[in-house]
TILUMTOR-750044 format. One record per residue: x, y, z of N, C-alpha, C in turn. Coordinates in steps of 0.05 Angstrom, whole numbers, plus 5000, padded with zeros to 4 digits. Layout:
REM residues N
XYZXYZXYZ
...
***
This chain:
REM residues 622
469425297140466825187130464425307144
464825357170462525457185462125757182
464125907173463826187170462726237141
460326147137459026167111458226457106
458126527081457026787074454126797082
453327037091450527067101448526977080
449127027054447226957033446826657031
449026497034448726207033447126107056
447826217080446326127104443326207102
442826437090440026517087438526317069
439826227047438526037030437825777045
439725677062439225437077436825477096
436825697110434725737130432025797117
432125957095429526007081428325747071
430125567061429125307052427825157075
429125147098427925017121425325147129
425225417130422825557138420625507117
421325497092419325447071418025177075
419724967080418624697085416824697109
417624847130416124847155413424997150
413525207134411025357130409025187114
409925007097408024817085406524657106
408024567126406824417148405124597166
405724857166404525037186401725127179
400825067154398125147147396224907147
393924947159391924737160390424727133
388424547133386924507107385524767098
384924947116383625197109385625417103
388225357103390225557098390825737121
389925667145390525827168392925717183
394425887197396825787212396025587234
397525367236397025187258398125307284
397225197307397925317333400925327338
402425127328405225117334406925277314
405725377293407225497272408925727281
407725907297409126147305411626077320
411525877338413825797354416025687336
415325507318417325367302418625557282
416925717268418025887248419726107261
418826207284420426407298423126297306
423226037313425825907320427625907296
426625857272428325857249429226137242
427326327244428126607239430426697258
430126607283432226677303434926537295
434726297284437226167275438526327253
436926437235438026597214439426847225
438026987243439227237254441727177269
441926947282444126887299446526787284
446126647261448326537247448126237246
449826097231449525817224449525627247
450625687270450725487291449225577316
447925817315446625907339443725847339
442925597342440125527346439225637372
436625707374435625867396434825697419
435725757443434825617467433025797484
433326057482431726247497431426497481
428926567472428626797454429327057468
429527057495430127307509433127347512
434727137508437627167513439027307491
440527507497442127647477445027547477
446127537453448927457451450827657465
452627557481454527727495457427647488
459127827488461927767482463227637505
465427487502466727347524467427537547
468127787541468827967563466528037581
464028037569461728117585460127877596
461127627591459627387599460927257623
459427167642460627027665462226787656
464426727670466226507662464726237658
462726177675461425917672459925897645
459326117633457926107607459726007585
462325967590464125867570465525607580
464225467598465525237611464424977600
465824847582464724597570464424377590
466124367611465824157631463224197647
462524447652460024507665457624417648
457824467622455624387604455324077604
457623937604457423647605456123547631
456923677653455723607679452723667679
451923887667449023957666447423757650
448723647629447323447613446923197629
449023107644448722877661446622917683
446623157694444623227715441823217703
441523327679438823327666437823037662
439622867653438822587648437922447674
439422497696438722377722436022487732
435622747729433122867738430722757722
431122717696429022607679428322327687
430422167694429921897703428321887729
428622087745427222107771424422227768
423722307743421122427738421022727745
423322847749423423137756423923287730
421823307714422223397687422723687684
421423857700421924147699424824207705
425924067726428724117733430524007712
429823787700431423667678431523867655
429223987648429224177626430924417632
430724517657432424747665435324697662
436224447669439024377667439924357638
438424227621439224207594439124477579
437324647587437224917575439625077582
440625047607443025187615445425087599
445524817595447724707579447624817550
445224847539445024947512446125237510
445525397530446525677530449625677529
450825497545453725487545454725397517
453525187506454425087480453925297458
451825457461451425677442453925857441
454725947465457026127467459525997455
460025747462462425607453462325557423
460025487412459825437384460125687367
459525917378459926167363462926207356
464626127374467526177369468925927359
467925687366469325437358467225247348
466025307325463825137315464624847309
466924797299467724527293467824357319
468524477341468824327366466124297380
464424497379462024507397459324507383
459224537357456624517343455324237347
456924017345455723757350454523737378
455923837398454823827425452323987428
452224217415449824377415447424227402
447924097380445723947367444723727385
446623577397445723357415444223467439
444923697449443523807472440723897464
440424007440437824077430436023837427
437123607419435523367418434523297445
436223307465435423247493433323447502
433723707496431723907503429023847490
429023767465426523707451425123477465
426623267473425323047487424123127513
425623307528424523397554422023567550
422023737530419623897525417223717517
417823517501415623327494414523187518
416223107536415322977561413523147577
413923407576412323607591409823687575
409423577552407123647536407323907521
409724017520410224267506411224197477
409324097462410023967436410924167415
409724407415410624597394413524687399
414224727425416924797431418824567426
417824317431419524087425420124067395
418124127378418524117350420524337341
420324567354422224787347425024707354
425424587377428124507386429324297367
427824097360428923887343429423997315
427824187306428324307280430924457280
431524587302434124727304436424527303
436124307317438224097316438623997287
436523967272436723867245438224077227
437624327231439124537216442124517221
442924477246445724457252446924207239
445523977242446523727231446723747200
444923887188445023907158447724037150
448524237165451024377158453424197166
453224057188455423877195455723657174
453523557164453623347144455023447118
454623697111455923807088458923777090
460023817114462923817118463923527122
462423367138463423097145461022907146
460022827123457722647122458122377136
460622277135461222017147460922027177
461322257189461222287218458422367228
457022537213454622667224452022587210
452122427190449622347176447822187195
448922017212447221867230445922047250
447322257259446022457277443722597264
444022657238441822777224439422587222
440022327216437922127214436422107241
438022107263436822077289434922317295
435922557287434322797291431722787275
431822687250429422667234427522467246
428622247257427022057272425322187293
426722347310425422487332423422687322
424222837301422323037290419822907280
420022667269417622527259415722467283
416822397306415122347329413822607339
415322827338414123087347411923177328
412323137303410223197283407723027287
408222767292405922587297404322667322
405722757343404322847367402623087362
403323247342401723477335399523407314
399223147309397223067289398123087260
400623157255401623197228402822927218
401022737212401922467208403322427181
402322547160403722527134406422647136
406622887148409223017151411122847168
410022717189411622547206412722307189
411122197172412021977155414122067136
413822307125415922417106418622437120
418522537145421022577160422422307165
420922107175422221857181423021697156
421521737134422321617109425021717100
425521977104428122087098430321957116
429621927142431521797160432221517152
430221367143430621087134432421087109
431921257090433521267066436421347072
436721537090439421617098440921387111
439621237129440921017143441420777124
439720737104440220527085442820587070
443220847063445620917049448120877067
447820937093450020897111450720597114
448620437116449020147119450520027095
450020137071451320037047454320047048
455320247064458220277066459420167092
457820187114458820087140456519937154
455819697145453619557157453919497187
456319437196456719367224456119597242
456619837232456220077249453320177248
452120167225449520317221447020147219
447419877218445019707216443119737240
444019757264442219797287440520057284
441820267274440320517270438120487249
438720337228436720287207434320137219
434819937235432619797248430919987265
432220167280430720357296428920537279
430020637257428420807239426120647226
426620397219424520237207422220187227
423020157252420920127273419220377274
420520607274419020857275417320897250
418520827227417020847202414520677202
414720437213412420257213410120387229
410820517251408720637268407320867252
408921027238407721247223406121157199
407020937186405420817165402720727175
402720607198400120517210398320757216
399620977225398021207232396621337208
397721307184396521417160394921207145
394320977158392620777147393820607125
396420547128397720367109398820127124
397019947134397819737153399619527141
399219457115400919257103403819357101
404219607093406919717091408119747119
406419807139407419827166408419557176
407019347169407919077177410519007163
410719077137413219017123415619157135
415219407143417419557155418219437182
416319377199417119267225418118987223
417218837203418218567199421218577191
421918767175424718807167426418877192
425319047209426719117234427018877252
424918707254425118467271427318287260
427418247234429418077222432218177228
432618447226435218557232436018507261
434118567279434718537307435218247315
433818067301434217777306437017697299
438017787276440717727268442817847287
442318097295444118227314444118087341
441718007350441517877376442817597376
442817467353444117207351447117227356
448317447348451217467351452017637375
450317827383450817997406448318017424
447717797437445117787452444917997474
447018057488446918247510446218527499
447218587476446818857465444118887451
443118677438440818717420438318557426
438418377446436018227453433818417463
434418627479432218817486430918947462
432619017442431519147418429718947403
430518697402428818497389426118477403
426118477429423518467444421818707438
423018937436421519187430420319167402
421919077383420919057355418618847353
418918627367416818427367414218537379
414418707400412118827411410719007391
412219157376411019327355409819167333
411218957325410218787304407518657311
407218597337404718487346402418667341
402718927346400519117341399719117312
401719117294401019127266399718867256
400618647266399318387259396518387268
396018477293393318477304391518667288
392518887279390819077263390018957237
391418757227390718617202389218367207
388418317232386818087239388317827242
391017847242392617607245393317557274
391217487289391417477318393317257328
393317017315395016807324398016887320
398617007297401417097292402117307312
400317487318400817697338401317577365
399817377372400217247398402917117400
403716987378406416857378408617057383
408417287369410417497372410517617399
408217687410408217817437409017617458
408317367455409217157474412217137475
413517157452416417157451417517397465
416317627460417317877473417017867503
414717757513414317737542416417557554
417017327541419017147551421817277553
422417437533425017577533425117777556
423017937559423018137580422918017608
421617787611421717657637424517577644
426017457625428717387630430417627637
430117847622431618087627430918217653
428418207660427518337686428518177710
429017917706430017757729432817857737
434317957718437118047725437318347727
435618497713435718787714432818897718
431618857740428818927744428319227740
430119397750429619687748429519777718
431019637702431119717673428819597658
428119347663426419207644423619147655
423019197681420319157690418319337676
418919587671417019757656416319637628
418319537614417819417588416319147591
416918997612415418757617412418817621
411819027636409119097641407619167615
409019317598407819397572407319147555
409218967554408918727537406618547548
406418527574404218377586401518507579
401418767578399018907570398218827542
400118827524399618757496398918457493
400118287509399418007509396517967518
395718117538392918097547391018177525
391618387510389918477489389618267467
391918137460391817927440390017687449
390417607474388917387484385917447485
385317697492382517787493381217777466
382717867445381717867418381117577409
382617387419382217107412380116967429
378817117447376817007464377816847487
380416867492381716717515381816907539
379416947550379017167570380517107596
380416867605381716807631384716847629
385916757607388816797603389417097600
387617237586388017527583388017667610
386217587627386017707654388517647670
389517397668391917327683394317497674
394517547648396717707638396517997647
394118107646393818387654394018417684
393218217699393618217728396618237735
398218087720401118097725402218367717
401218487695402118757687401418957708
399018947719398219137740399919107764
400618857772402318817795405018937791
406218897767408819017762408619327763
406519437751406219727751405819837779
404319697796403919787824406619797838
408319597834410919597846412619827837
412519887811414020117800412920377812
410320407814409220657824409820697853
410120477868410720507896413320657902
415220637883417720777886418021027869
416621037846416821267828414121337816
412321447833409521487823409421677799
411021887799410822077777411721957750
413621777752414721647728412821437717
411521287734410021047724407021057729
406021277738403121297743401521257717
402421367695400921327670400921037661
403120897665403120617657401220447674
401020517700399120377717396220437708
395620687702392920757693392220607667
394220577649393720437624393120147630
394620027647394219737654391519697667
390719877685388119857698385919877678
386120047658384020077638383719807623
385919677616385719427602384619207621
385419217646384419027666381419047668
380419297668377519347669376119217645
377319247621376219127597376018817600
378118697610378118407613375918317633
375718457655373618387675370818417663
370518627647367918667634367318437615
369318347599368918127580368317867595
369217837619368717597635366117607651
364617817646362017837660362317907689
364318067695364718157723364518467723
362118567719361918857714362519027739
361818937762362419097786365419127790
366918907787369818937789371019107767
369919077743370819237721370519537727
368219607739367719887745369619977767
370119817787371919897809374719957798
375619787779378319827768378420077751
376420117734376620357717376320607733
374820597755374620827773377320897784
378920697791381620757801383320887779
383020787755384520907733383821197728
381221257730380321537727381421717749
381321617774382321777796385321827792
386821627784389621647780390221857757
388721837736389222017714388422307721
386322337737385622607746388022727762
389122567779391422657795393722737777
394322567757396622627739396022877722
393522907714392723127697392923397712
392823387739392923637754395623777751
397723617745400323737741401323727712
400123547696401123507668398623477650
396923677650394423657635394823617605
396823747593397123727564397723437556
399223297573399923027567397722827575
396522867598394722667609391822697602
390922947595388122987590387022807568
388522757546387522557526387022287538
388822197556388521937568386221937588
385822157602383622177620380922157605
380822287582378422277565377821987557
379921837550379421557542378521387566
379621447589378821297613375921357620
375121607616372321677621370421547601
371321507577369721357557369321067567
371520947577371320677588369520667612
369920857630368220867655365220897648
364621057628361921097619360620837610
362220677595361220417586360720227609
362520227628362220047651359720117668
359320377671356920467686354320397671
354420417644352020357628351320057630
353419887631352919597633351419537659
352019687680350719647706348119787709
347219917687344620057688344720327702
347120427707347420687721347720897699
345520947685345621087660346221387664
345121507685345621797689348621837695
349721667711352621697717354221637692
353321447676354721387651354721627632
352421767631352222007615354022227625
354122257652355922467664358822417656
359622167657362422107650363022167621
361222087603361822137575361522427568
359822577582359622867578362322997584
363522907606366123027614368222957593
368122707583370022627562369722797537
367222847529366723017505367823297510
367323407533368323677539371423687537
372723487548375623477547376523457518
375323277503376123237475375523487458
373323627464372723867449374924077453
375724107478377924297484380524217470
381123957471383523867458383423907427
381123847416380823877387380824167378
379824347395379924627388382724737385
384524627401387324727400389024557382
388424307380390124127363388323937347
386824047328384923887313386023637299
388423667288389623437274390023197292
390723257317391323037336388822927349
386823097355384723017374381923007362
381523087337378923057325377922767326
379722557322378722287324377722217352
379022317373378022277400375322397404
374922637394372322777396370122617382
370722527358368722377343367822127358
369821977368369121737383367521797408
368222007423366822077447363922167441
363622317420360922407412359122167405
360321967391358821727384357921577410
359821557429359121427454357021587470
357321847469355322017482352521967470
352421947444349921887431348621627441
350321427444349321167454348221187483
349621337500348721377527346021527528
345721727511343221877510340921697500
341521527481339521347471338621147492
340421057508339820877530338021007551
338121267553336421417572333721487560
333221387536330621457523330521737513
332821847504332922127494333922117465
332222007447333121967419333722217405
332322437411332822687397335622787404
336222787430338922867439341022677429
340322417428342222217418342922277388
340922347373341422407345343022667342
342522857360344023107359347023067364
347722867381350522797385351622627362
349922467351350822287329351522437304
350022647298350422797273353322907271
354323057291357123147289359122917289
358522697303360322477303360622367275
358422327261358522237233359922437215
359422697219360622897203363722897207
364622877231367522877237368822627225
367522397229368722147218368722157187
366722277176366622297146369022467136
369522687150371722857142374422707146
374622567168377122417173377522197153
375322057146375521837127376221927099
375522177092376222277066379222297061
380622367082383522397080385022147088
383921987106385221747116383221517118
382321417095380121217095380820957110
383320857107384020617121383820647151
384520887161384520927190381720977201
379921107186377521207198374921107185
375020947165372620837153371120667174
372520517190371220347210369720527230
370920747239369620927257367121047245
367321127219365021237205362721027204
363420777198361320567197360020537224
361620537246360520517273358520747278
359420987271357721217276355121207260
355321117235352921087218351020877229
352020657239350320447251348920557275
350320717292349020827315346921037306
347621197286345721397277343121257266
343521037253341120887243339320807266
340520717288338920647311337420887322
338821117324337521367333335121447315
335621437289333421507271331121317273
331721057276329520867279327820917304
329120997326327721067351325921307347
326621477328324921717322322921657300
322621397293320721307272321421427245
323921467240324921557214326221317200
324521117195325620857186327020877159
326021037141327321057115330121177118
330321387134333021517138334821317153
333621167172335220967186336420757168
334820667148335820467130338020587112
337720837104339920967088342520957103
342421037129344921037145346020757148
344220567153345020287157346220167132
345020227109346020127083348920237078
349320497085352020607081354020467098
353220407123355120267141355819997130
353819857119354419587107356219617083
355719817066357419857042360319917050
360720087070363420147079364819897089
363319737104364619497116365119277095
363419267074364019087053366719157039
367119417036369619507023372019427040
371819447066374119377083374519077084
372318917082372618637085373818507061
373718637038375018527014378018517016
379218717031382118717034383018607060
381318607080382018517107379818347118
379418107107377017947113376717877143
378917797155378717697183378217937202
379818147198379618377216376818507214
375818527189373318687185370818517186
370918257185368518087184366718127208
367718147233365918187255364218437253
365518657244364018907241361918887218
362618747196360718717175358318557185
358818347200356518187211354818357229
356018527245354418707262352718897245
353919007224352419197208350219067192
350618817184348518667170346218617189
346818557214344718517234343118777237
344418997240343119257242341419307217
342519257194341019297169338519117168
338818877177336518697177334218807194
334818917217332719027234331419277221
333119437208331919667195330119587172
330819377157329119277136326519167147
326719017169324318897181322419117191
323419337201321719557210320119677187
321119647163319719747139318119527125
317719297139316319067129317518947104
320118987101321618867078322918617089
321218427097322118207114323918007098
323317977073324917787057327817887055
328118157050330718267049332118257077
330518297097331618277124332617997130
331117797120331917527124334617467110
334917577086337417527072339817657086
339317897096341418047111342317897136
340317797151341017657176342317387170
341517257148342717007141345717047133
346217267119349017327112350617377137
349417517156350717567182351317297196
349417117195349716857207352116707195
352316717168354516587154357216687164
357316947167359817067178360316977207
358316997223358616917251359416627254
358316457237359116177238362016137233
363116277213365916247208367616357231
366716577242368216697265368016517290
365616417295365316247319366815977317
367215887292368715637289371615677298
372615917294375415967302375616067331
373716247338373716367364371016347378
370416107387367716057398367016237422
368916277440368316427464367516717457
368616817436368117097429365517137412
364816937395362716987376360216807378
360316607396358016427398355416577407
355716767425353416917434352117077411
353717217396352617367373351417177353
352616947348351516757329348816657339
348616597364346016497375343816707373
344516957378342517177376341617207347
343517207329342717237300341016997291
341616757300339916527292337116557303
336816647328334116687340332616897323
333917107315332617317299331717197272
333417047260332716927234330416737237
330316577258328216387262325516537266
325616767279323116907284321917027259
323717077238322717197213321916987192
322816737195322416547174319416507168
317916487190315016447186313616677173
314716917174313417147163313917177133
316117047123316917097095316316857077
316116617088315816387072318416317057
320616457065323216407053324916257073
325916027066327515877085330315997087
331615927109334316027113336115917091
335615657082337215547061336715687035
334115757029333515897004335016167003
335016307026336216577026339216557021
340416337030343316307027344116226999
342116146982342716056955342616286935
342416536946342616776928345416876929
347116796911350016856914350517156913
348817316899349417596898349017736925
347717596943347217716970349317626990
351117446981352917327001355317497006
356317497030358817617038361017407038
363417497045365717307045365417097066
366216857060366316637080369116617090
369316567116372016537129372916257126
375316217115376515957112379415977118
380515787133383315787138384015977161
386515967169387416137191387516427183
387216607203387316897197389816977183
392116857191394616937179394816887149
393216697140393216637111391516827095
389716977109387917147095388517447096
390017527116390517807120392217927098
***
């Protein structure tokens, strides 16, 4: 079966290369940065034969007589795999990669002569190599390695689908993540959708064996659905995974309770993105309770997951305005991470930096700006250190930390330092977007928008507008292809641009930008009323000020009254979060009433001007 005619093998590989080349061209028809590596890997697979996926482009095939004996030793390959896994666990990633690469070389030699025996081991080793390369930030090479594994599994499945179909599904799962890391989100979704379909088929014949794999693929699918702006479908997929894991955990708790906690953590994120904060809180609270129990008996295994779940719990509580509880949760997460870092800094430094960033946010929300700045400064220092050795992986996180640091400095009135921090973030994001635009253009757009705000705070409206214009342009391009994911960012950027234009006395242009922001947010609020209502209220407030500047006070009054209606509904459910904004909007409305002769009640009786009213719990509306 494995000694296929060269023509048949060529058809298989050409098909794989053709699919990859579709992914390899960007919107302008130019090759993406990773294309040369991945397509070259497939070409090498063709030249080498059906089971010789490439581990080193410089290595030439040698006959057994000219090859050192160790190059044909399967026991050595097995030992190298174990060594690679141990080194990876210790954070020694370069050494782990070297070990798994040596194992692949051995399996290449063995699979050439005994494909039935060793092609599966070669495929599994390539999966491990792909994961190691991804951990090192070498994403193009990681994609090439997992693509090679898929080619091997496709041929194995032809001969024995009952044995190897799940391996193919697992490889497609991993490939979807590698594609997503390169910003190829639609392609990532296609890959994982194939994995889900394959595992559904397997479950239909052997549910006891393959149901856990289906749940894993559904979890992955939900994340990729969210990435392409399909939140309702993302929630449906993860909810199915949670139901599967719940059933499995009921009968086999030791085996599947950790998976249930993981799925609940993912479900929380999707619920929160739809504005269903109470449901999200219930799910993440259950996950935290599970991880706490597991960490009591196996701290080395489950403390990292406990820290992550506490991080998510803190975010949920903060969204609900329960700031003190949010701080308590993130304090516990930081404490767990510090303990982990004390023994394995290379492995858990990124987790600590992430927890510190969220801790800073909580402190800022509690009106403790000095402490918030101290904490984010520590996160920035930590990420700088990590980026010195793993810049490809950590630089995006450093840029986000600098965005946060800039905001904390601005709150304290340290505007020049705030601008310096955001300038550095913009420079980092520009470099990232130049090499991987699909992945990092959103980071650049956000950082430019924040840079514009910092410049405006320094009384530099012309420079602020100069930063705002590309931010709006980038968000507009992103929203054209992924409206659900980036319309909110575009509306934010337009609202900021309106403020910049108003400062330059370009009131008519400012109103145009503000009106577009309101229109965009009305569109979002029709389908996601709870999640989008706060942003619509903010945009209406901005619009009201722009109208007032043009002496269109009656219209300004109607806009601010609509904002008040929204804020009242929000404050009724989350007083700690929205009472301040409600009070400010009421003061603004009161100051305009005398100028218009239009009462607040009169303005609210114009139904065509009204926005959605919030009624009932968020979970009932999302």
